[in-house]
N, C-alpha and C positions, 0 to 999 in steps of 0.2 A: 911508206906503208907496204907491208908484205902483201902479196896477192892473196885472195881468198883461198881457203882450204879446198883441196880437191874433194869430189864427192865421197863422203865417208861411208864406211861399211856399217856404222852404228854409233850409238852413244853409250859411254860407260861412265857412270856416276859412282865414285868410291866414297863411302862414308868411313872416316878414319879418325884417329886421335893420337896425339903425341903421348898421352898417358896410358895407352893400351899396349901391353907387351906382345899381343898377337898381330899388331898392325904393321910393324916394319917390313915383314915379308910381302904384305899386300902393297905397301907403298913402293917397294922395288918392282913388283910385277906391274904396277900402274905406270911407273917410269918407263918400263919396257914398252908398254902400249903407246905412251906418248912418243917415244923415240921411233917406233915403227911407223907412226904417222898415218895410220889407216882409220882411226876412230876419233870422234870427238870425246876427249877425256877430261873429266871434271872431278876434282877432289874436294869433298865437303868435310871440314873438320868440325866435329861435334863436341859439346861441352859436358856431357854427362859423366865422363871419367875424371873430371877435374878434382873430385873429392879424394882421389887416391894420392894427392900430394903435389901434382903438377898441373897448373892451369895451361891448357893448350893455347899457345900464342896466336894461332890461326883460327880458332874456333869462334863461331857465332851462334847465338840462340836461333837465328833464322835457319842455319844449316841443320841444327837439331830438329827444328820444326818440320823441315822438308822431309827428313828421314821418317819421322813419326807419321807424316801424311802418307808417305809410301806404304808404311806398315798397315795403315787403315785400308789403303787401296788393295793391298795383297791379302787382307783378311787376317793379319797377324796381330797377336796381343802385345808384342814388344819389338824392340830393335836390338841390333848387335853390330859389333865391329870386328873385323873389317867386312863391310857389306858392299858388294858391287851390284848396282842396278843397271840392267841392260835394256835400252830403248824404252824405259819406263814400264816394261812388261814382265820382267823376270828378275830374279836376284840369286846370288850365290856368294859364298865366301870368296873374297877378292884376292886370293893368294896365287892363283894359277892363270897366267896370261894366256896360255895355250887353250885352256878350257873356255875362257871368255871369248876368244876368237872363234872357237868351234860353235859356241851357242849363237853368236852373232851370225855366223854363216848359215846355221839352220834357220834362224829367223828370216834372213833374206830369202832363203829357198822356199819358205812357207808363206811369203807375202807379209811378214811382220817386221820388215825392215823400214828404211827411210825411203818412202815411196813418193814423197812430194819434194821437188827441188827447192832448195833454199840457198841464196847467195847473198853476200854482203860486200860492200866496198866503202872506203872512206875517201872523201874529197874535202880537203881543208878541215873545216869544223863540223862537217856533216857526215853522218853514217847512213848509208842507203841500204835497205833490206828489200830483196825481191823474193817473193814466194810464188810458186807455180800453182797449177790447178790440181784438184783432187776431189775427194768426197768427205763429207762430214764437216765438223768444225773443231777448232783448236785455238789455244792461246799462243801468241807470239811472245816468247820469253827470252830476255837478254840476260846472260850470265857473265859477270865480270870476274876475272881471275888473275893471279900472279903466276908468271911462267915457272919460276924456280926460286926456292928459298932454302937455306940451310939453317937448322935450329939445333942448338946445343941444349939438351934436356938436363936440368940440374936437380930434379927431384923425381920421385915416382918410379913406376915400373921400368921405365927406360932410362933411368939415371945414368949419366956419364956418356950417353950416346950422342953423336952428331948425325942428325937425320936430314936427308934431302927430301924436299916436298915439291911436287910438280902440279901446276894448274890448280892451285888452291883458291877456292871460290871465296870472294868477299862480299858479293852482292848479287841478288837475283831480282829482276824487275819484269813484270808483265806489261808489255807496251802496246798490245793490240789484240784483235780477234781476227781469225781467218774462217771464212765460211765456204770454202771449196773453190772459190774463184781466185784468179791471179791477184796478188796484192803487192803494192809498193808502199814502203814506209820510209820516212826520213826522220832521223833523230839527231840530237846534238852528239857530237863525237868527243866532247871534252872530258868525260870521265875516263876515257881510254887513254892510257899513257901517263896517268897520274902516279903518285907514289905507291898506290896499292894495286892498280890494274894495268897490265900490259898486254892483256888478251881478252877477247870476248867470244862467247858462243851464242849462236841464235838457235833456239829450240822451238819447233812447232809441236806443241804438246797438248793433247786432249786432257780433259778432267773427267773423273767419274761423277755419278749423280750427287755425291756429297761434296764435290769440289776438290777432291784430292788429285794430285798429279797422276796421270795415267800414261797411255801409250804415246811415244814420241814418233812422229811420222815424217819429220824432216829436220835437218840440222846442218849447220856449218860453223866454222871457227876461223878467227883471224887474229893475228898479232899486230901490236902497234909498231913493232920494228922487226926486221928479219934477223933472228938470232940463230946461232949455231947450237944444236943440241949435242 
């Protein structure tokens, strides 16, 4: 088991699709962020572009639902790709890694960064999560993802392209609640390292009054094996 991720500068959630012609530049920018190793980077493939002729092989209806929930939290009437959501607080077109980093830096400077420490470790068949003190309340969210996959697109707007995808999310689970005090959780580690998931992220994420995902105030990520990027 690789050691837990160093304290990240922020969380980047990219909503993307294999059937979207505008998405490959954002997927490459996202890969740059993964390789820089300074953020918790999660890629959610959505399914609403499937009607264009290519069904995204990594898309889930749950990923699409998460993006629509963010839209409600942001007061938007619709969704778009490629969309990068930063710390659950802000969003932008996800094609510029440098701008993503600048916005995260500004968030940290203004106190809107990851202010609550979160760490995780794996021991045999158990996953241990430790969350520090802070203020307010938040959900403890576990996100399972695959580190890297290459897909050959055979139809649609990206026909003929072989596209690399990083940290593609396949499952999101809320496993507990945090109320400002230090918290220790122990979970089964068996879903990590299966055919679909070789990495997990732990997000400490608040919800708005309607229950939509809101600000992320703590996070970490870890891989099931130490891989070279």
